[in-house]
Jmol script that loads the backbone (N, CA, C; Angstrom):
load data "model"
ATOM      1  N   MET A   1     118.786 108.514  80.305  1.00  0.00           N
ATOM      2  CA  MET A   1     117.657 108.380  80.531  1.00  0.00           C
ATOM      3  C   MET A   1     117.500 107.262  80.880  1.00  0.00           C
ATOM      4  N   SER A   2     117.029 106.755  82.063  1.00  0.00           N
ATOM      5  CA  SER A   2     116.979 105.177  82.541  1.00  0.00           C
ATOM      6  C   SER A   2     116.124 104.344  82.228  1.00  0.00           C
ATOM      7  N   VAL A   3     115.964 103.198  82.031  1.00  0.00           N
ATOM      8  CA  VAL A   3     114.929 102.521  81.879  1.00  0.00           C
ATOM      9  C   VAL A   3     114.108 101.966  83.091  1.00  0.00           C
ATOM     10  N   GLN A   4     113.016 102.360  83.128  1.00  0.00           N
ATOM     11  CA  GLN A   4     112.019 102.151  84.543  1.00  0.00           C
ATOM     12  C   GLN A   4     111.931 100.356  84.377  1.00  0.00           C
ATOM     13  N   LYS A   5     112.313  99.818  85.329  1.00  0.00           N
ATOM     14  CA  LYS A   5     111.561  98.525  85.819  1.00  0.00           C
ATOM     15  C   LYS A   5     110.079  98.625  86.377  1.00  0.00           C
ATOM     16  N   LYS A   6     109.463  97.249  85.691  1.00  0.00           N
ATOM     17  CA  LYS A   6     108.405  97.078  85.727  1.00  0.00           C
ATOM     18  C   LYS A   6     108.007  95.869  86.413  1.00  0.00           C
ATOM     19  N   PRO A   7     107.030  95.750  87.219  1.00  0.00           N
ATOM     20  CA  PRO A   7     106.579  94.395  87.859  1.00  0.00           C
ATOM     21  C   PRO A   7     105.778  93.327  86.543  1.00  0.00           C
ATOM     22  N   VAL A   8     105.696  92.547  86.591  1.00  0.00           N
ATOM     23  CA  VAL A   8     105.467  91.329  85.727  1.00  0.00           C
ATOM     24  C   VAL A   8     105.369  89.922  86.285  1.00  0.00           C
ATOM     25  N   ILE A   9     103.733  89.334  86.256  1.00  0.00           N
ATOM     26  CA  ILE A   9     103.482  88.622  86.730  1.00  0.00           C
ATOM     27  C   ILE A   9     103.636  87.046  85.449  1.00  0.00           C
ATOM     28  N   ASP A  10     103.904  85.774  86.236  1.00  0.00           N
ATOM     29  CA  ASP A  10     103.837  84.708  85.611  1.00  0.00           C
ATOM     30  C   ASP A  10     102.680  83.989  85.872  1.00  0.00           C
ATOM     31  N   LEU A  11     101.394  84.526  84.910  1.00  0.00           N
ATOM     32  CA  LEU A  11      99.991  84.276  85.276  1.00  0.00           C
ATOM     33  C   LEU A  11     100.148  82.305  85.257  1.00  0.00           C
ATOM     34  N   GLY A  12     101.191  81.962  84.751  1.00  0.00           N
ATOM     35  CA  GLY A  12     101.247  80.220  85.016  1.00  0.00           C
ATOM     36  C   GLY A  12     101.406  79.751  86.266  1.00  0.00           C
ATOM     37  N   CYS A  13     101.676  80.430  87.289  1.00  0.00           N
ATOM     38  CA  CYS A  13     102.172  80.020  88.394  1.00  0.00           C
ATOM     39  C   CYS A  13     101.104  80.849  89.460  1.00  0.00           C
ATOM     40  N   CYS A  14     100.707  82.238  89.323  1.00  0.00           N
ATOM     41  CA  CYS A  14      99.491  82.710  90.209  1.00  0.00           C
ATOM     42  C   CYS A  14      98.749  82.007  90.292  1.00  0.00           C
ATOM     43  N   ILE A  15      98.534  81.772  91.774  1.00  0.00           N
ATOM     44  CA  ILE A  15      97.009  81.198  92.582  1.00  0.00           C
ATOM     45  C   ILE A  15      95.891  82.358  92.652  1.00  0.00           C
ATOM     46  N   GLU A  16      95.952  82.985  92.475  1.00  0.00           N
ATOM     47  CA  GLU A  16      95.416  84.325  92.390  1.00  0.00           C
ATOM     48  C   GLU A  16      94.674  84.760  94.056  1.00  0.00           C
ATOM     49  N   CYS A  17      95.781  84.702  94.986  1.00  0.00           N
ATOM     50  CA  CYS A  17      95.436  84.865  96.175  1.00  0.00           C
ATOM     51  C   CYS A  17      95.542  86.123  96.207  1.00  0.00           C
ATOM     52  N   GLY A  18      95.382  87.219  96.138  1.00  0.00           N
ATOM     53  CA  GLY A  18      95.555  88.371  96.249  1.00  0.00           C
ATOM     54  C   GLY A  18      96.358  89.356  97.090  1.00  0.00           C
ATOM     55  N   VAL A  19      97.495  88.802  97.585  1.00  0.00           N
ATOM     56  CA  VAL A  19      98.316  89.711  97.987  1.00  0.00           C
ATOM     57  C   VAL A  19      98.443  90.702  97.697  1.00  0.00           C
ATOM     58  N   CYS A  20      99.311  90.646  96.465  1.00  0.00           N
ATOM     59  CA  CYS A  20      99.659  91.668  95.926  1.00  0.00           C
ATOM     60  C   CYS A  20      98.974  92.935  95.567  1.00  0.00           C
ATOM     61  N   ILE A  21      97.376  92.586  95.794  1.00  0.00           N
ATOM     62  CA  ILE A  21      96.316  93.490  95.448  1.00  0.00           C
ATOM     63  C   ILE A  21      95.802  93.874  97.186  1.00  0.00           C
ATOM     64  N   ASP A  22      96.078  93.017  97.774  1.00  0.00           N
ATOM     65  CA  ASP A  22      96.192  93.830  99.112  1.00  0.00           C
ATOM     66  C   ASP A  22      96.709  94.525  99.676  1.00  0.00           C
ATOM     67  N   LEU A  23      98.110  94.595  99.274  1.00  0.00           N
ATOM     68  CA  LEU A  23      99.559  95.371  99.482  1.00  0.00           C
ATOM     69  C   LEU A  23      99.509  96.310  98.811  1.00  0.00           C
ATOM     70  N   ALA A  24      99.240  96.461  97.630  1.00  0.00           N
ATOM     71  CA  ALA A  24      99.587  97.451  96.351  1.00  0.00           C
ATOM     72  C   ALA A  24      98.535  97.643  95.704  1.00  0.00           C
ATOM     73  N   PRO A  25      97.204  98.057  96.036  1.00  0.00           N
ATOM     74  CA  PRO A  25      96.178  97.902  95.167  1.00  0.00           C
ATOM     75  C   PRO A  25      95.787  98.737  93.777  1.00  0.00           C
ATOM     76  N   HIS A  26      96.793  99.803  94.160  1.00  0.00           N
ATOM     77  CA  HIS A  26      96.888 101.215  93.345  1.00  0.00           C
ATOM     78  C   HIS A  26      97.930 100.420  91.908  1.00  0.00           C
ATOM     79  N   ALA A  27      98.245  99.428  92.311  1.00  0.00           N
ATOM     80  CA  ALA A  27      99.542  98.787  91.208  1.00  0.00           C
ATOM     81  C   ALA A  27      98.848  97.414  90.303  1.00  0.00           C
ATOM     82  N   PHE A  28      97.922  96.718  91.331  1.00  0.00           N
ATOM     83  CA  PHE A  28      97.806  95.342  90.676  1.00  0.00           C
ATOM     84  C   PHE A  28      96.362  95.610  90.850  1.00  0.00           C
ATOM     85  N   GLU A  29      95.335  94.637  90.077  1.00  0.00           N
ATOM     86  CA  GLU A  29      93.711  94.808  89.850  1.00  0.00           C
ATOM     87  C   GLU A  29      93.710  93.126  89.285  1.00  0.00           C
ATOM     88  N   ILE A  30      92.616  92.804  89.231  1.00  0.00           N
ATOM     89  CA  ILE A  30      92.004  91.380  88.566  1.00  0.00           C
ATOM     90  C   ILE A  30      91.176  92.256  87.554  1.00  0.00           C
ATOM     91  N   ASN A  31      91.539  91.524  85.886  1.00  0.00           N
ATOM     92  CA  ASN A  31      91.267  92.054  85.035  1.00  0.00           C
ATOM     93  C   ASN A  31      89.608  91.430  84.439  1.00  0.00           C
ATOM     94  N   ASP A  32      89.061  91.975  83.570  1.00  0.00           N
ATOM     95  CA  ASP A  32      88.036  91.261  82.889  1.00  0.00           C
ATOM     96  C   ASP A  32      88.277  90.182  82.687  1.00  0.00           C
ATOM     97  N   ALA A  33      89.273  89.239  82.826  1.00  0.00           N
ATOM     98  CA  ALA A  33      89.089  88.060  82.527  1.00  0.00           C
ATOM     99  C   ALA A  33      89.513  86.611  83.778  1.00  0.00           C
ATOM    100  N   GLY A  34      89.711  87.987  84.774  1.00  0.00           N
ATOM    101  CA  GLY A  34      89.786  87.302  85.848  1.00  0.00           C
ATOM    102  C   GLY A  34      91.183  86.786  86.618  1.00  0.00           C
ATOM    103  N   TYR A  35      92.444  87.214  85.681  1.00  0.00           N
ATOM    104  CA  TYR A  35      93.718  87.489  85.668  1.00  0.00           C
ATOM    105  C   TYR A  35      94.251  88.470  86.964  1.00  0.00           C
ATOM    106  N   VAL A  36      95.128  88.314  87.430  1.00  0.00           N
ATOM    107  CA  VAL A  36      96.265  89.792  88.253  1.00  0.00           C
ATOM    108  C   VAL A  36      96.723  90.398  86.815  1.00  0.00           C
ATOM    109  N   ASP A  37      96.397  91.589  87.190  1.00  0.00           N
ATOM    110  CA  ASP A  37      97.240  92.768  86.099  1.00  0.00           C
ATOM    111  C   ASP A  37      97.711  93.623  86.576  1.00  0.00           C
ATOM    112  N   ILE A  38      98.996  94.329  86.323  1.00  0.00           N
ATOM    113  CA  ILE A  38      99.359  95.389  86.308  1.00  0.00           C
ATOM    114  C   ILE A  38      98.925  96.404  85.840  1.00  0.00           C
ATOM    115  N   ARG A  39      98.510  97.780  87.164  1.00  0.00           N
ATOM    116  CA  ARG A  39      97.719  98.809  86.268  1.00  0.00           C
ATOM    117  C   ARG A  39      99.033  99.749  85.839  1.00  0.00           C
ATOM    118  N   PRO A  40      98.448 100.472  84.926  1.00  0.00           N
ATOM    119  CA  PRO A  40      99.680 101.675  84.281  1.00  0.00           C
ATOM    120  C   PRO A  40      99.957 102.469  85.516  1.00  0.00           C
ATOM    121  N   LEU A  41     101.097 102.864  85.834  1.00  0.00           N
ATOM    122  CA  LEU A  41     101.832 103.857  86.544  1.00  0.00           C
ATOM    123  C   LEU A  41     103.194 104.494  85.996  1.00  0.00           C
ATOM    124  N   ASP A  42     103.669 105.733  86.290  1.00  0.00           N
ATOM    125  CA  ASP A  42     104.524 106.258  85.896  1.00  0.00           C
ATOM    126  C   ASP A  42     106.073 105.991  85.989  1.00  0.00           C
ATOM    127  N   SER A  43     105.774 105.347  87.913  1.00  0.00           N
ATOM    128  CA  SER A  43     107.047 104.440  87.968  1.00  0.00           C
ATOM    129  C   SER A  43     106.632 103.609  89.218  1.00  0.00           C
ATOM    130  N   TYR A  44     107.257 102.354  89.076  1.00  0.00           N
ATOM    131  CA  TYR A  44     106.826 101.413  90.084  1.00  0.00           C
ATOM    132  C   TYR A  44     108.431 101.241  91.088  1.00  0.00           C
ATOM    133  N   GLU A  45     109.138 101.458  90.604  1.00  0.00           N
ATOM    134  CA  GLU A  45     110.506 101.049  91.396  1.00  0.00           C
ATOM    135  C   GLU A  45     110.714 101.676  92.955  1.00  0.00           C
ATOM    136  N   ASP A  46     110.352 102.587  93.273  1.00  0.00           N
ATOM    137  CA  ASP A  46     110.545 103.160  94.707  1.00  0.00           C
ATOM    138  C   ASP A  46     109.227 102.950  95.535  1.00  0.00           C
ATOM    139  N   ASP A  47     108.684 102.380  95.031  1.00  0.00           N
ATOM    140  CA  ASP A  47     107.475 102.483  95.889  1.00  0.00           C
ATOM    141  C   ASP A  47     107.041 100.858  96.667  1.00  0.00           C
ATOM    142  N   GLU A  48     107.108 101.561  97.959  1.00  0.00           N
ATOM    143  CA  GLU A  48     107.502  99.983  98.915  1.00  0.00           C
ATOM    144  C   GLU A  48     106.418  99.153  99.123  1.00  0.00           C
ATOM    145  N   ASP A  49     105.116  99.681  98.696  1.00  0.00           N
ATOM    146  CA  ASP A  49     104.130  98.416  98.510  1.00  0.00           C
ATOM    147  C   ASP A  49     104.064  98.042  97.806  1.00  0.00           C
ATOM    148  N   ILE A  50     104.966  97.945  96.173  1.00  0.00           N
ATOM    149  CA  ILE A  50     105.065  97.217  95.578  1.00  0.00           C
ATOM    150  C   ILE A  50     106.419  96.428  95.570  1.00  0.00           C
ATOM    151  N   LEU A  51     107.225  96.813  96.308  1.00  0.00           N
ATOM    152  CA  LEU A  51     108.287  96.114  96.948  1.00  0.00           C
ATOM    153  C   LEU A  51     107.628  94.637  97.912  1.00  0.00           C
ATOM    154  N   GLU A  52     107.072  95.043  98.583  1.00  0.00           N
ATOM    155  CA  GLU A  52     106.722  94.503  99.586  1.00  0.00           C
ATOM    156  C   GLU A  52     105.421  93.226  98.670  1.00  0.00           C
ATOM    157  N   ALA A  53     104.833  93.641  98.184  1.00  0.00           N
ATOM    158  CA  ALA A  53     103.620  92.473  96.849  1.00  0.00           C
ATOM    159  C   ALA A  53     104.729  91.572  96.460  1.00  0.00           C
ATOM    160  N   VAL A  54     106.006  92.080  95.926  1.00  0.00           N
ATOM    161  CA  VAL A  54     106.851  91.051  95.113  1.00  0.00           C
ATOM    162  C   VAL A  54     107.471  90.163  96.140  1.00  0.00           C
ATOM    163  N   LYS A  55     107.724  90.932  97.372  1.00  0.00           N
ATOM    164  CA  LYS A  55     108.642  90.163  98.241  1.00  0.00           C
ATOM    165  C   LYS A  55     107.574  89.108  99.040  1.00  0.00           C
ATOM    166  N   ASN A  56     106.140  89.827  99.173  1.00  0.00           N
ATOM    167  CA  ASN A  56     105.548  88.303 100.000  1.00  0.00           C
ATOM    168  C   ASN A  56     104.386  87.740  98.862  1.00  0.00           C
ATOM    169  N   CYS A  57     104.706  88.001  97.704  1.00  0.00           N
ATOM    170  CA  CYS A  57     103.865  86.598  96.740  1.00  0.00           C
ATOM    171  C   CYS A  57     104.005  85.085  96.658  1.00  0.00           C
ATOM    172  N   PRO A  58     103.547  84.394  97.854  1.00  0.00           N
ATOM    173  CA  PRO A  58     103.355  83.398  98.131  1.00  0.00           C
ATOM    174  C   PRO A  58     103.831  82.009  97.094  1.00  0.00           C
ATOM    175  N   LYS A  59     104.302  82.652  95.819  1.00  0.00           N
ATOM    176  CA  LYS A  59     104.306  81.397  94.679  1.00  0.00           C
ATOM    177  C   LYS A  59     105.300  82.163  94.248  1.00  0.00           C
ATOM    178  N   ASP A  60     106.090  82.991  94.472  1.00  0.00           N
ATOM    179  CA  ASP A  60     106.900  83.922  93.983  1.00  0.00           C
ATOM    180  C   ASP A  60     106.831  84.383  92.272  1.00  0.00           C
ATOM    181  N   CYS A  61     105.414  84.787  92.073  1.00  0.00           N
ATOM    182  CA  CYS A  61     105.145  84.811  90.566  1.00  0.00           C
ATOM    183  C   CYS A  61     105.132  86.430  89.950  1.00  0.00           C
ATOM    184  N   ILE A  62     105.916  87.103  90.804  1.00  0.00           N
ATOM    185  CA  ILE A  62     106.024  88.646  90.282  1.00  0.00           C
ATOM    186  C   ILE A  62     107.418  88.867  90.309  1.00  0.00           C
ATOM    187  N   ALA A  63     108.159  89.072  88.847  1.00  0.00           N
ATOM    188  CA  ALA A  63     109.297  89.600  88.721  1.00  0.00           C
ATOM    189  C   ALA A  63     109.462  90.835  88.015  1.00  0.00           C
ATOM    190  N   TRP A  64     110.593  91.067  88.167  1.00  0.00           N
ATOM    191  CA  TRP A  64     111.050  92.529  87.781  1.00  0.00           C
ATOM    192  C   TRP A  64     111.498  92.730  86.009  1.00  0.00           C
ATOM    193  N   GLU A  65     111.122  93.102  85.222  1.00  0.00           N
ATOM    194  CA  GLU A  65     111.458  93.123  84.145  1.00  0.00           C
ATOM    195  C   GLU A  65     112.055  94.387  83.546  1.00  0.00           C
TER     196      GLU A  65
END
end "model"
wireframe off; spacefill off
backbone 0.3
color backbone group
């Protein structure tokens, strides 16, 4: 069984620009505290929208865990 990678957000550098939410709204959201959060999904790795969101984050705050 392979371990699934998941995106994680460094909230310390996130400027809440919304690029990730615009590109992959099924995977990213603003939580009740006003921060960007990862929505629970079965798989993240092969999702082109998520890969684009990671690539286009202006502060490079999204990494793979």
